[in-house]
gemmi code that builds the backbone of each chain (N, CA, C; Angstrom):
import gemmi

chains = {
    "A": [
        ("MET", (0.713, -1.231, 0.020), (0.053, 0.090, 0.052), (0.777, 1.301, 0.071)),
        ("LYS", (1.854, 1.280, 0.882), (2.725, 2.244, 0.856), (3.510, 2.638, -0.492)),
        ("ARG", (3.613, 1.652, -1.226), (4.149, 1.876, -2.529), (3.304, 2.384, -3.566)),
        ("ARG", (2.047, 2.202, -3.392), (1.144, 2.864, -4.147), (0.988, 4.081, -3.879)),
        ("SER", (0.820, 4.519, -2.716), (0.737, 5.976, -2.474), (1.868, 6.855, -2.740)),
        ("PHE", (3.174, 5.998, -2.666), (4.335, 6.550, -3.088), (4.345, 7.235, -4.566)),
        ("LEU", (3.805, 5.816, -5.276), (3.824, 6.197, -6.678), (2.930, 7.288, -7.259)),
        ("LYS", (1.794, 7.355, -6.501), (0.879, 8.419, -6.745), (1.345, 9.860, -6.537)),
        ("GLY", (2.214, 9.789, -5.341), (2.761, 11.026, -5.037), (3.813, 11.663, -6.168)),
        ("THR", (4.351, 10.804, -6.675), (5.390, 11.221, -7.475), (4.666, 11.477, -8.756)),
        ("LEU", (3.682, 10.810, -9.312), (3.019, 11.298, -10.356), (2.333, 12.544, -10.432)),
        ("ALA", (1.854, 13.068, -9.154), (1.015, 14.304, -8.948), (2.242, 15.352, -8.937)),
        ("GLY", (3.410, 14.864, -8.334), (4.615, 15.825, -8.402), (4.912, 16.341, -9.684)),
        ("SER", (5.199, 15.218, -10.635), (5.611, 15.482, -11.884), (4.565, 16.360, -12.525)),
        ("THR", (3.371, 16.021, -12.518), (2.314, 16.942, -13.062), (2.443, 18.293, -12.899)),
        ("VAL", (2.455, 18.533, -11.383), (2.917, 19.964, -10.988), (3.933, 20.732, -11.764)),
        ("ALA", (5.352, 20.063, -11.855), (6.564, 20.306, -12.634), (6.187, 20.878, -13.889)),
        ("VAL", (5.553, 19.867, -14.504), (5.342, 20.166, -15.950), (4.269, 21.522, -16.077)),
        ("ALA", (3.538, 21.697, -15.257), (2.790, 23.002, -15.192), (3.497, 24.162, -14.934)),
        ("VAL", (4.444, 24.028, -14.069), (5.252, 25.068, -13.774), (6.130, 25.520, -14.992)),
        ("GLY", (6.562, 24.345, -15.455), (7.486, 24.607, -16.868), (6.863, 25.044, -17.882)),
        ("ALA", (5.622, 24.849, -18.136), (4.891, 25.348, -18.996), (4.514, 26.950, -18.696)),
        ("GLY", (4.249, 27.051, -17.505), (3.877, 28.515, -17.146), (5.093, 29.551, -17.135)),
        ("LEU", (6.266, 28.798, -16.958), (7.357, 29.722, -17.136), (7.557, 30.059, -18.603)),
        ("LEU", (7.423, 29.073, -19.437), (7.628, 29.162, -20.754), (6.617, 30.249, -21.810)),
        ("SER", (5.470, 30.177, -21.105), (4.586, 31.074, -21.797), (4.755, 32.568, -22.081)),
        ("PRO", (4.953, 33.080, -20.701), (5.488, 34.623, -21.096), (6.502, 34.729, -21.979)),
        ("ARG", (7.628, 33.783, -22.021), (8.911, 34.059, -22.844), (8.375, 33.960, -24.259)),
        ("SER", (7.345, 33.106, -24.666), (7.133, 32.854, -25.953), (6.314, 33.995, -26.667)),
        ("VAL", (5.693, 34.790, -25.605), (4.853, 35.952, -25.972), (5.660, 37.109, -26.268)),
        ("LEU", (6.814, 37.046, -25.335), (7.846, 38.142, -25.521), (9.032, 37.836, -26.442)),
        ("ALA", (8.434, 37.292, -27.655), (9.726, 36.696, -28.309), (10.503, 37.714, -28.988)),
        ("ALA", (10.031, 39.132, -29.078), (10.538, 40.016, -29.576), (11.619, 40.708, -28.852)),
        ("TRP", (11.385, 40.373, -27.528), (12.471, 41.275, -26.451), (13.876, 40.337, -26.690)),
        ("PRO", (14.865, 41.432, -26.963), (16.003, 41.083, -27.098), (16.875, 40.516, -26.078)),
        ("GLN", (16.788, 39.324, -25.678), (17.394, 38.832, -24.306), (18.993, 39.026, -24.431)),
        ("GLY", (19.564, 38.764, -25.640), (21.119, 38.969, -25.631), (21.524, 40.354, -25.648)),
        ("ALA", (20.641, 41.206, -26.065), (21.231, 42.602, -25.930), (21.233, 43.101, -24.448)),
        ("PHE", (20.092, 42.813, -23.810), (19.832, 43.340, -22.273), (20.829, 42.379, -21.607)),
        ("ASP", (21.345, 41.280, -21.987), (22.172, 40.503, -21.256), (23.664, 41.033, -21.400)),
        ("ALA", (24.077, 41.536, -22.575), (25.465, 42.172, -22.828), (25.995, 42.847, -22.044)),
        ("LYS", (27.209, 42.726, -21.621), (28.269, 43.205, -20.684), (28.629, 44.570, -20.999)),
        ("SER", (28.846, 44.806, -22.338), (29.451, 46.113, -22.741), (28.503, 46.503, -23.869)),
        ("ALA", (28.584, 47.974, -23.937), (27.854, 48.870, -24.787), (27.740, 48.204, -26.187)),
        ("ALA", (28.825, 47.979, -26.760), (29.174, 47.534, -28.131), (28.319, 46.302, -28.356)),
        ("ASP", (28.377, 45.336, -27.488), (27.707, 44.056, -27.505), (26.398, 44.330, -27.420)),
        ("ALA", (26.011, 45.142, -26.748), (24.245, 45.463, -26.425), (23.960, 45.972, -27.916)),
        ("MET", (24.556, 46.868, -28.414), (24.286, 47.422, -29.640), (24.319, 46.327, -30.785)),
        ("SER", (25.374, 45.522, -30.946), (25.038, 44.454, -32.063), (24.160, 43.517, -31.638)),
        ("GLY", (23.900, 43.183, -30.276), (22.671, 42.494, -29.982), (21.297, 43.007, -30.415)),
        ("LEU", (21.214, 44.492, -30.269), (19.968, 44.835, -30.632), (19.742, 45.308, -32.189)),
        ("PHE", (20.864, 45.694, -32.795), (20.516, 46.233, -34.118), (21.367, 45.418, -35.134)),
        ("GLY", (22.169, 44.248, -34.664), (22.867, 43.565, -35.574), (24.145, 43.914, -35.967)),
        ("SER", (24.635, 45.349, -35.422), (25.947, 45.825, -35.745), (26.144, 46.894, -34.800)),
        ("ALA", (27.489, 47.118, -34.519), (27.748, 48.017, -33.550), (28.462, 49.278, -34.099)),
        ("ASP", (28.699, 49.434, -35.625), (28.917, 50.206, -36.418), (28.208, 51.370, -36.203)),
        ("ASN", (28.842, 52.595, -35.591), (28.170, 53.802, -35.380), (28.932, 55.178, -35.770)),
        ("THR", (28.190, 56.128, -36.006), (28.789, 57.376, -36.250), (28.337, 58.246, -35.128)),
        ("THR", (29.273, 59.168, -34.614), (28.854, 60.188, -33.638), (28.190, 61.259, -34.257)),
        ("SER", (26.862, 61.761, -33.555), (26.239, 62.780, -34.405), (26.027, 63.955, -33.472)),
        ("GLY", (26.027, 65.008, -34.013), (25.884, 66.251, -33.243), (24.323, 66.710, -33.418)),
        ("GLU", (23.434, 65.616, -34.297), (22.109, 66.101, -33.957), (21.361, 65.412, -32.939)),
        ("ILE", (22.114, 64.861, -32.123), (21.397, 64.091, -30.867), (21.444, 64.629, -29.875)),
        ("LYS", (20.686, 65.082, -29.099), (20.787, 65.759, -27.755), (20.392, 64.874, -26.753)),
        ("ILE", (21.234, 64.727, -25.463), (20.881, 63.991, -24.446), (20.568, 64.893, -23.455)),
        ("LYS", (19.417, 65.079, -22.830), (19.175, 65.832, -21.715), (19.412, 64.871, -20.472)),
        ("ALA", (20.173, 65.079, -19.618), (20.327, 64.492, -18.469), (21.278, 65.322, -17.338)),
        ("PRO", (20.895, 65.010, -16.285), (21.743, 65.847, -15.221), (23.098, 65.618, -15.216)),
        ("ASP", (24.083, 66.716, -14.947), (25.472, 66.643, -14.877), (25.767, 65.662, -13.777)),
        ("ILE", (25.399, 65.840, -12.687), (25.290, 65.114, -11.448), (24.102, 64.488, -10.909)),
        ("ALA", (23.811, 63.349, -10.854), (22.694, 62.657, -10.355), (22.977, 62.188, -8.956)),
        ("GLU", (22.135, 62.842, -7.933), (22.265, 62.577, -6.526), (22.020, 61.225, -6.400)),
        ("ASN", (20.917, 60.730, -7.008), (20.170, 59.349, -6.724), (20.453, 58.452, -8.077)),
        ("GLY", (21.407, 57.656, -8.214), (21.697, 56.731, -9.137), (20.296, 56.017, -9.583)),
        ("ALA", (19.554, 55.765, -8.730), (18.091, 54.892, -9.017), (17.202, 55.657, -9.807)),
        ("VAL", (17.351, 56.926, -10.004), (16.205, 57.712, -10.799), (16.898, 58.766, -11.439)),
        ("VAL", (17.726, 58.472, -12.714), (18.213, 59.419, -13.508), (17.313, 59.734, -14.640)),
        ("PRO", (16.690, 61.007, -14.685), (15.855, 61.337, -15.998), (16.910, 61.532, -17.026)),
        ("VAL", (16.382, 60.939, -18.275), (17.208, 60.807, -19.516), (16.057, 61.295, -20.573)),
        ("THR", (16.446, 62.500, -21.448), (15.546, 62.785, -22.494), (16.474, 62.682, -23.718)),
        ("VAL", (16.172, 61.902, -24.917), (16.977, 61.880, -26.028), (16.195, 62.396, -26.977)),
        ("GLU", (16.726, 63.761, -27.789), (16.103, 64.308, -28.845), (16.775, 64.242, -29.935)),
        ("THR", (16.486, 64.044, -31.312), (17.066, 64.185, -32.377), (16.301, 64.820, -33.521)),
        ("SER", (17.131, 65.609, -34.437), (16.195, 66.243, -35.456), (16.533, 65.552, -36.858)),
        ("MET", (16.885, 64.119, -36.686), (17.111, 63.396, -37.761), (15.833, 63.025, -38.354)),
        ("LYS", (15.709, 62.696, -39.592), (14.612, 62.213, -40.222), (14.681, 60.643, -40.194)),
        ("ASP", (13.265, 60.082, -40.494), (13.207, 58.637, -40.583), (14.012, 57.622, -39.455)),
        ("VAL", (13.767, 58.251, -38.207), (14.160, 57.641, -36.899), (13.244, 56.395, -36.907)),
        ("SER", (13.900, 55.092, -36.752), (13.010, 54.100, -36.598), (13.301, 53.527, -34.917)),
        ("SER", (14.384, 53.838, -34.427), (14.599, 53.694, -32.944), (15.397, 54.239, -32.307)),
        ("ILE", (15.355, 54.330, -30.959), (16.171, 55.069, -30.038), (16.402, 54.195, -28.852)),
        ("ALA", (17.727, 54.183, -28.634), (18.015, 53.202, -27.562), (18.917, 53.946, -26.537)),
        ("ILE", (18.779, 53.769, -25.282), (19.271, 54.542, -23.990), (20.057, 53.517, -23.384)),
        ("LEU", (21.471, 53.772, -23.345), (22.573, 52.910, -22.421), (23.186, 53.623, -21.467)),
        ("ALA", (23.470, 52.853, -20.337), (24.303, 53.556, -19.290), (25.711, 52.635, -19.361)),
        ("GLU", (26.707, 53.201, -19.927), (27.982, 52.697, -20.275), (28.377, 51.620, -19.293)),
        ("LYS", (28.483, 52.302, -17.798), (29.336, 51.029, -16.972), (28.326, 50.533, -16.190)),
        ("ASN", (26.922, 50.305, -16.397), (26.162, 49.546, -15.693), (26.589, 48.044, -16.059)),
        ("GLY", (26.074, 47.227, -15.379), (26.716, 45.745, -15.346), (26.310, 45.168, -16.617)),
        ("THR", (24.919, 45.703, -17.066), (24.378, 45.230, -18.428), (23.695, 46.844, -18.991)),
        ("PRO", (24.562, 47.291, -19.749), (24.478, 48.800, -20.318), (23.086, 48.950, -20.882)),
        ("LEU", (22.542, 48.066, -21.600), (21.275, 48.590, -22.395), (20.141, 48.753, -21.247)),
        ("ALA", (19.492, 49.959, -21.138), (18.464, 50.214, -20.267), (17.019, 50.106, -20.943)),
        ("ALA", (16.893, 50.743, -22.373), (15.646, 50.696, -23.223), (16.104, 50.944, -24.487)),
        ("ASN", (14.948, 50.522, -25.261), (14.876, 50.698, -26.678), (13.770, 51.007, -26.996)),
        ("PHE", (13.501, 52.257, -27.783), (12.235, 52.541, -28.256), (11.989, 52.310, -29.694)),
        ("GLU", (11.071, 51.614, -30.212), (10.813, 51.491, -31.498), (9.592, 52.350, -31.989)),
        ("LEU", (10.204, 53.491, -32.863), (9.200, 54.392, -33.179), (8.533, 53.968, -34.619)),
        ("SER", (7.241, 54.585, -34.697), (6.744, 54.410, -36.035), (7.022, 55.799, -36.674)),
        ("ALA", (6.463, 55.757, -38.095), (6.844, 56.901, -39.057), (6.211, 58.244, -38.416)),
        ("THR", (5.105, 58.137, -37.419), (4.567, 59.365, -36.914), (5.045, 59.874, -35.560)),
        ("ALA", (5.706, 59.092, -35.075), (6.204, 59.293, -33.871), (7.580, 60.241, -33.963)),
        ("LYS", (7.697, 61.383, -33.112), (8.891, 62.173, -33.078), (10.069, 61.788, -32.706)),
        ("GLY", (11.265, 62.324, -32.943), (12.386, 61.726, -32.562), (12.651, 62.283, -31.274)),
        ("SER", (12.014, 61.955, -30.210), (12.329, 62.333, -28.947), (11.604, 61.460, -28.015)),
        ("VAL", (12.166, 60.858, -26.966), (11.715, 59.883, -25.790), (12.446, 60.463, -24.513)),
        ("SER", (11.676, 60.410, -23.494), (12.057, 60.426, -22.008), (11.599, 59.436, -21.129)),
        ("THR", (12.606, 59.124, -20.445), (12.383, 58.021, -19.288), (13.161, 58.306, -18.250)),
        ("ARG", (13.189, 57.427, -17.390), (14.090, 57.441, -16.072), (14.747, 56.339, -15.815)),
        ("ILE", (16.186, 56.080, -15.789), (16.907, 55.010, -15.529), (17.826, 54.880, -14.464)),
        ("LYS", (18.077, 53.550, -14.212), (19.222, 53.521, -12.965), (20.533, 53.579, -13.493)),
        ("MET", (21.435, 54.021, -12.614), (22.899, 54.075, -13.050), (23.984, 53.485, -11.781)),
        ("GLY", (24.253, 52.536, -11.941), (25.223, 51.999, -10.798), (26.312, 52.804, -10.243)),
        ("LYS", (27.052, 53.490, -11.487), (28.040, 54.489, -11.100), (28.223, 55.413, -11.975)),
        ("THR", (29.131, 56.454, -11.784), (29.375, 57.486, -12.794), (29.729, 56.843, -14.277)),
        ("SER", (29.062, 57.476, -15.223), (29.310, 56.917, -16.298), (28.791, 57.676, -17.641)),
        ("ASP", (29.138, 57.236, -18.602), (28.465, 58.095, -19.927), (27.215, 57.369, -20.029)),
        ("VAL", (26.143, 58.215, -20.446), (24.873, 57.580, -20.894), (24.980, 57.903, -22.541)),
        ("ILE", (24.737, 56.711, -23.284), (24.963, 56.777, -24.578), (23.370, 56.581, -25.067)),
        ("ALA", (23.094, 57.387, -26.149), (21.865, 57.574, -26.972), (22.381, 56.941, -28.301)),
        ("VAL", (21.728, 55.969, -28.761), (21.763, 55.277, -30.147), (20.575, 55.499, -31.001)),
        ("VAL", (20.556, 55.996, -31.960), (19.564, 56.569, -32.905), (19.792, 55.866, -34.229)),
        ("LYS", (18.604, 55.158, -34.584), (18.595, 54.362, -35.925), (17.882, 55.220, -36.783)),
        ("SER", (18.642, 55.690, -37.682), (17.845, 56.435, -38.875), (18.337, 56.232, -40.168)),
        ("GLY", (17.365, 55.721, -41.023), (17.753, 55.304, -42.425), (18.635, 54.064, -42.502)),
        ("GLY", (18.352, 53.140, -41.474), (19.227, 52.059, -41.333), (20.565, 51.957, -40.837)),
        ("LYS", (20.897, 53.380, -40.553), (22.405, 53.716, -39.849), (22.309, 53.789, -38.490)),
        ("LEU", (23.560, 53.512, -37.754), (23.362, 54.017, -36.334), (24.269, 55.184, -35.931)),
        ("TYR", (23.526, 56.115, -35.261), (24.248, 57.327, -34.745), (24.236, 57.448, -33.291)),
        ("THR", (25.202, 57.854, -32.921), (25.378, 57.744, -31.211), (25.735, 59.192, -30.753)),
        ("ALA", (25.437, 59.477, -29.462), (25.913, 60.597, -28.588), (26.071, 60.336, -27.175)),
        ("ARG", (26.934, 60.881, -26.614), (27.168, 60.430, -25.416), (27.221, 61.624, -24.238)),
        ("LYS", (26.838, 61.554, -23.114), (26.778, 62.663, -22.062), (27.213, 61.785, -20.897)),
        ("ASN", (28.007, 62.567, -20.098), (28.654, 61.956, -18.845), (27.772, 62.471, -17.699)),
        ("VAL", (27.540, 61.395, -16.812), (26.313, 61.839, -15.666), (27.319, 61.040, -14.490)),
        ("LYS", (27.546, 62.079, -13.363), (28.138, 61.892, -12.246), (27.145, 61.068, -11.317)),
        ("VAL", (27.402, 60.143, -10.637), (26.480, 59.578, -9.683), (27.158, 59.583, -8.406)),
        ("THR", (26.400, 60.116, -7.340), (27.075, 60.081, -6.147), (26.454, 58.899, -5.302)),
        ("ILE", (25.268, 58.452, -5.584), (24.834, 57.291, -4.753), (24.635, 56.455, -5.891)),
        ("GLY", (24.799, 54.959, -5.722), (24.668, 54.031, -6.758), (22.969, 53.912, -6.800)),
        ("GLY", (22.666, 53.272, -8.107), (21.198, 52.724, -8.199), (21.040, 51.346, -8.113)),
        ("CYS", (22.017, 50.668, -7.665), (21.915, 49.143, -7.634), (21.970, 48.689, -6.290)),
        ("GLY", (21.102, 49.157, -5.615), (20.670, 48.466, -4.104), (21.700, 49.271, -3.126)),
        ("GLY", (22.660, 50.216, -3.593), (23.690, 50.980, -2.764), (23.213, 51.728, -1.736)),
    ],
    "B": [
        ("MET", (-2.831, 43.781, -11.578), (-2.115, 45.148, -11.508), (-2.888, 45.981, -12.232)),
        ("ALA", (-4.100, 46.000, -11.579), (-5.150, 47.191, -12.332), (-4.804, 48.476, -12.017)),
        ("ASN", (-5.069, 49.475, -12.802), (-4.980, 50.884, -12.729), (-3.492, 51.206, -12.319)),
        ("SER", (-2.319, 50.597, -13.051), (-1.068, 50.731, -12.690), (-0.423, 52.008, -13.623)),
        ("ILE", (-1.332, 52.408, -14.696), (-0.926, 53.433, -15.292), (-1.638, 54.826, -15.441)),
        ("ARG", (-0.908, 55.944, -15.297), (-1.503, 57.168, -15.406), (-1.146, 57.824, -16.977)),
        ("ILE", (-1.777, 57.981, -17.654), (-1.431, 58.547, -18.798), (-2.223, 60.027, -19.414)),
        ("ARG", (-1.360, 60.662, -20.180), (-2.111, 62.105, -20.568), (-1.360, 62.206, -21.883)),
        ("ALA", (-2.541, 62.655, -22.736), (-2.100, 62.919, -24.045), (-2.580, 64.355, -24.337)),
        ("LYS", (-1.812, 65.171, -24.949), (-2.357, 66.580, -25.262), (-1.699, 67.052, -26.553)),
        ("ALA", (-2.603, 67.629, -27.189), (-2.198, 68.187, -28.800), (-1.910, 69.624, -28.527)),
        ("ALA", (-0.842, 69.937, -29.207), (-0.580, 71.306, -29.401), (0.377, 71.579, -30.632)),
        ("ALA", (0.210, 72.537, -31.295), (0.968, 72.785, -32.650), (1.014, 71.648, -33.351)),
        ("GLY", (0.115, 70.700, -33.851), (0.032, 69.734, -34.768), (0.879, 68.480, -34.389)),
        ("GLU", (1.275, 68.526, -33.041), (1.567, 67.141, -32.416), (1.086, 66.917, -31.207)),
        ("VAL", (1.080, 65.561, -30.800), (0.474, 65.162, -29.539), (1.585, 64.705, -28.764)),
        ("SER", (1.708, 65.275, -27.439), (2.684, 64.774, -26.453), (2.004, 63.820, -25.532)),
        ("VAL", (2.713, 62.592, -25.219), (2.195, 61.586, -24.264), (2.996, 61.692, -23.288)),
        ("LYS", (2.613, 61.673, -21.963), (3.347, 61.550, -20.659), (2.761, 60.439, -19.957)),
        ("ALA", (3.252, 59.329, -19.553), (3.006, 58.439, -18.709), (3.679, 58.034, -17.392)),
        ("LEU", (2.836, 57.645, -16.480), (3.650, 56.987, -15.486), (2.935, 55.688, -15.189)),
        ("ILE", (3.784, 54.685, -14.808), (3.512, 53.322, -14.625), (3.768, 52.886, -13.079)),
        ("THR", (3.053, 52.162, -12.333), (3.435, 51.952, -11.150), (3.935, 50.514, -11.263)),
        ("HIS", (5.335, 50.276, -10.862), (5.952, 48.950, -10.869), (6.980, 48.865, -10.256)),
        ("PRO", (7.368, 47.810, -9.454), (8.591, 47.791, -8.675), (10.101, 47.889, -9.374)),
        ("MET", (9.942, 47.240, -10.724), (11.124, 47.352, -11.536), (12.465, 46.584, -10.914)),
        ("GLU", (12.306, 45.589, -10.440), (13.331, 44.861, -9.397), (14.234, 44.266, -10.544)),
        ("THR", (15.642, 44.563, -10.245), (16.722, 44.153, -11.152), (17.028, 42.688, -10.850)),
        ("GLY", (16.719, 42.083, -9.728), (17.082, 40.737, -9.647), (18.514, 40.528, -8.736)),
        ("LEU", (19.108, 41.965, -8.564), (20.349, 41.973, -8.035), (20.394, 42.448, -6.568)),
        ("ARG", (19.303, 42.931, -6.188), (19.123, 43.425, -4.913), (19.041, 42.403, -4.018)),
        ("LYS", (19.336, 42.738, -2.723), (19.282, 41.702, -1.645), (18.203, 42.288, -0.503)),
        ("ASP", (17.521, 41.391, 0.078), (16.469, 41.736, 0.990), (17.413, 41.892, 2.309)),
        ("ASN", (17.213, 43.415, 3.012), (17.997, 43.565, 4.016), (17.884, 42.730, 5.290)),
        ("LYS", (16.911, 42.304, 5.278), (16.311, 41.520, 6.437), (16.891, 40.059, 6.328)),
        ("THR", (16.453, 39.453, 5.264), (16.748, 37.931, 5.274), (18.054, 37.597, 4.412)),
        ("GLY", (18.511, 38.728, 3.810), (19.919, 38.608, 2.962), (19.566, 37.621, 1.598)),
        ("GLU", (18.360, 37.447, 1.526), (17.841, 36.756, 0.177), (17.833, 37.882, -0.950)),
        ("LYS", (18.140, 37.242, -2.412), (17.845, 38.022, -3.322), (16.640, 38.196, -3.598)),
        ("ILE", (16.249, 39.395, -4.123), (14.883, 39.753, -4.199), (14.815, 39.346, -6.034)),
        ("PRO", (13.864, 38.365, -6.271), (13.740, 38.031, -7.795), (13.518, 39.203, -8.577)),
        ("ALA", (13.910, 39.146, -10.058), (13.936, 40.115, -10.826), (12.392, 40.428, -11.276)),
        ("HIS", (11.886, 41.612, -11.333), (10.534, 41.809, -11.710), (10.529, 43.144, -12.451)),
        ("PHE", (10.330, 43.109, -13.838), (10.645, 44.409, -14.384), (9.796, 44.187, -15.665)),
        ("ILE", (9.335, 45.636, -16.184), (8.561, 45.591, -17.558), (9.496, 45.396, -18.739)),
        ("LYS", (8.904, 44.429, -19.553), (9.853, 44.223, -20.523), (9.351, 45.029, -22.005)),
        ("GLU", (8.050, 45.012, -21.987), (7.564, 45.809, -23.283), (6.357, 46.694, -23.065)),
        ("VAL", (6.748, 47.905, -23.627), (5.775, 48.876, -23.543), (5.241, 49.318, -24.671)),
        ("LYS", (3.936, 49.298, -25.174), (3.458, 49.528, -26.504), (2.288, 50.641, -26.391)),
        ("CYS", (2.451, 51.631, -27.232), (1.423, 52.660, -27.249), (0.778, 52.731, -28.715)),
        ("GLU", (-0.527, 52.636, -28.763), (-1.292, 52.803, -29.907), (-2.251, 54.008, -29.841)),
        ("HIS", (-2.121, 54.529, -31.210), (-2.925, 55.517, -31.509), (-4.067, 55.162, -32.464)),
        ("ASN", (-5.399, 55.076, -31.922), (-6.358, 54.582, -32.714), (-6.151, 53.223, -33.443)),
        ("GLY", (-5.340, 52.385, -32.321), (-5.217, 51.077, -32.989), (-3.839, 50.770, -33.680)),
        ("LYS", (-3.276, 51.794, -33.868), (-1.921, 51.752, -34.831), (-0.740, 52.078, -33.830)),
        ("VAL", (0.256, 51.128, -33.880), (1.106, 51.162, -32.881), (2.355, 52.415, -33.033)),
        ("VAL", (2.461, 53.283, -32.179), (3.188, 54.284, -32.528), (4.604, 54.137, -31.765)),
        ("VAL", (4.691, 53.621, -30.714), (5.810, 53.451, -30.118), (5.822, 51.905, -29.557)),
        ("ASN", (7.027, 51.344, -29.565), (6.910, 49.877, -28.983), (8.261, 49.876, -28.544)),
        ("ALA", (8.367, 49.798, -27.195), (9.497, 49.952, -26.283), (10.015, 48.680, -25.551)),
        ("GLN", (11.257, 48.233, -25.762), (11.690, 47.049, -25.021), (12.668, 47.782, -23.709)),
        ("TRP", (12.246, 47.217, -22.624), (12.915, 47.764, -21.637), (13.790, 46.604, -20.758)),
        ("GLY", (14.951, 47.253, -20.265), (15.434, 46.343, -19.057), (15.212, 46.698, -17.813)),
        ("ALA", (15.985, 45.820, -16.688), (15.761, 45.938, -15.381), (16.393, 47.384, -14.982)),
        ("ALA", (17.121, 47.934, -16.032), (17.635, 49.443, -15.613), (16.736, 50.621, -15.803)),
        ("VAL", (15.550, 50.339, -15.822), (14.524, 51.416, -15.981), (14.181, 51.439, -14.659)),
        ("SER", (14.009, 52.856, -13.967), (13.882, 52.929, -12.585), (12.283, 52.461, -12.459)),
        ("LYS", (12.449, 52.652, -11.112), (11.196, 52.060, -10.345), (10.044, 52.907, -10.668)),
        ("ASN", (8.776, 52.499, -10.799), (7.789, 53.232, -11.148), (7.893, 54.366, -12.460)),
        ("PRO", (8.431, 53.656, -13.490), (8.666, 54.170, -14.783), (7.968, 55.451, -15.277)),
        ("TYR", (8.626, 56.319, -15.807), (8.077, 57.531, -16.361), (8.438, 57.450, -18.002)),
        ("LEU", (7.420, 57.730, -18.979), (7.802, 57.987, -20.374), (7.009, 58.920, -20.761)),
        ("ALA", (7.711, 59.502, -21.705), (7.187, 60.668, -22.612), (7.815, 60.527, -24.139)),
        ("PHE", (6.899, 60.863, -24.816), (7.138, 60.847, -26.459), (6.210, 61.735, -27.085)),
        ("ALA", (6.333, 61.836, -28.241), (5.162, 62.852, -29.086), (5.286, 62.161, -30.375)),
        ("PHE", (4.079, 62.429, -30.971), (3.636, 61.914, -32.342), (2.606, 62.915, -33.185)),
        ("THR", (2.695, 62.986, -34.303), (2.164, 63.752, -35.213), (0.764, 62.937, -35.892)),
        ("GLY", (-0.166, 63.584, -36.278), (-1.054, 62.926, -37.101), (-2.224, 62.557, -36.283)),
        ("ALA", (-2.524, 63.214, -35.123), (-3.746, 62.887, -34.219), (-4.416, 64.238, -33.859)),
        ("LYS", (-5.590, 63.960, -33.584), (-6.499, 65.164, -33.357), (-7.069, 64.907, -31.860)),
        ("ALA", (-7.527, 66.044, -31.214), (-8.291, 65.887, -29.986), (-9.276, 65.019, -30.162)),
        ("GLY", (-9.672, 64.030, -29.118), (-10.465, 62.994, -28.973), (-10.175, 61.721, -29.519)),
        ("ASP", (-8.998, 61.756, -30.160), (-8.537, 60.342, -30.661), (-8.018, 59.521, -29.216)),
        ("SER", (-8.280, 58.360, -29.563), (-7.698, 57.546, -28.391), (-6.234, 57.079, -28.550)),
        ("VAL", (-5.691, 57.246, -27.316), (-4.182, 56.641, -27.077), (-4.140, 55.787, -26.044)),
        ("LYS", (-3.689, 54.297, -26.445), (-3.903, 53.333, -25.577), (-2.149, 52.687, -25.477)),
        ("LEU", (-2.076, 52.760, -23.815), (-0.620, 52.233, -23.535), (-0.791, 50.924, -22.966)),
        ("SER", (-0.020, 50.054, -23.186), (0.091, 48.690, -22.471), (1.237, 48.333, -22.091)),
        ("TRP", (1.472, 47.255, -21.092), (2.843, 46.960, -21.081), (2.866, 45.476, -20.462)),
        ("VAL", (3.813, 44.600, -20.596), (4.038, 43.275, -20.080), (5.193, 43.051, -19.299)),
        ("ASP", (5.247, 42.461, -18.282), (6.565, 42.221, -17.604), (7.203, 40.714, -17.652)),
        ("ASN", (8.241, 40.633, -16.946), (8.843, 39.405, -17.207), (8.257, 38.143, -16.437)),
        ("LYS", (7.094, 38.406, -15.559), (6.306, 37.474, -15.086), (5.186, 37.240, -15.737)),
        ("GLY", (5.084, 37.996, -16.851), (3.846, 37.918, -17.811), (2.533, 38.532, -17.357)),
        ("GLU", (2.825, 39.538, -16.389), (1.892, 40.369, -15.838), (1.656, 41.354, -16.911)),
        ("SER", (0.331, 42.091, -16.906), (0.406, 43.115, -18.001), (-0.848, 44.220, -17.459)),
        ("ASP", (-0.899, 45.078, -18.253), (-1.807, 46.085, -18.018), (-1.954, 47.221, -19.059)),
        ("SER", (-3.286, 47.797, -19.187), (-3.330, 48.746, -20.305), (-4.308, 49.907, -19.763)),
        ("ALA", (-3.920, 50.846, -20.411), (-4.905, 52.019, -20.185), (-5.104, 52.970, -21.522)),
        ("GLU", (-6.149, 53.567, -21.378), (-6.389, 54.409, -22.510), (-6.556, 55.851, -22.103)),
        ("ALA", (-6.142, 56.786, -23.015), (-6.811, 58.239, -22.852), (-7.161, 58.844, -24.168)),
        ("LYS", (-7.963, 59.674, -23.872), (-8.403, 60.663, -25.004), (-7.375, 61.714, -25.351)),
        ("VAL", (-7.002, 62.289, -26.423), (-6.292, 63.329, -26.556), (-7.016, 64.453, -26.388)),
        ("SER", (-6.417, 65.476, -25.553), (-7.055, 66.781, -25.051), (-6.368, 68.055, -25.762)),
    ],
}
model = gemmi.Model(1)
for chain_id, residues in chains.items():
    chain = gemmi.Chain(chain_id)
    for i, (resn, *xyz) in enumerate(residues, 1):
        res = gemmi.Residue()
        res.name, res.seqid = resn, gemmi.SeqId(i, " ")
        for name, pos in zip(("N", "CA", "C"), xyz):
            atom = gemmi.Atom()
            atom.name, atom.element = name, gemmi.Element(name[0])
            atom.pos, atom.b_iso = gemmi.Position(*pos), 0.0
            res.add_atom(atom)
        chain.add_residue(res)
    model.add_chain(chain)
structure = gemmi.Structure()
structure.add_model(model)
structure.setup_entities()
């Protein structure tokens, strides 16, 4: 009898495991477009190639980054990226010295203006890099932000 | 996660500016609980989508480096007062929410 109940127990256990496995998998399949590799990348160049397929970029004066020179709290650093370029298909924001630099990528439709604002976390003093994809090419701009208190649990 | 989004869309000079605030913990998965010393599991928004009258205007992919209770602002053209602007998000746990606003 004991063996019976033992078997039953294991069977029930495995069904739960399968259900959990399926539950873990479903959100991932929904988010197939989310570039895991780019967000896991440890360097800004790797993040760019993971996101756009290439890290080749040109520094451009047509991109403006609005961010504080000194961020008192690295957990909340307001960043605005603006560009006057035409045909902007996406704007990405990276914090170069974060463990994983890529913070956010905004894919813009033809009607959207080349301007996005958000707030990001920065672990330490670092350059904020804005990457603008325009006409299939990548353009970047940087701005140094001094962080006095880190944003990663510090 | 109901009512996690506050969104405003305002038309001025031919363009509509959208501002939104989302209530979300945005845990990186690196932080430790001060009391137990255990890691707090990652919990952050991965995708944010904004639609104008059903057409996608901005589709954003976020990492855990976006601040807690994220703020987001952008602008687009081709909309008029009374149009609907819808914002929706999905996080790494599969939770989601959406909210709609009328352009004013």
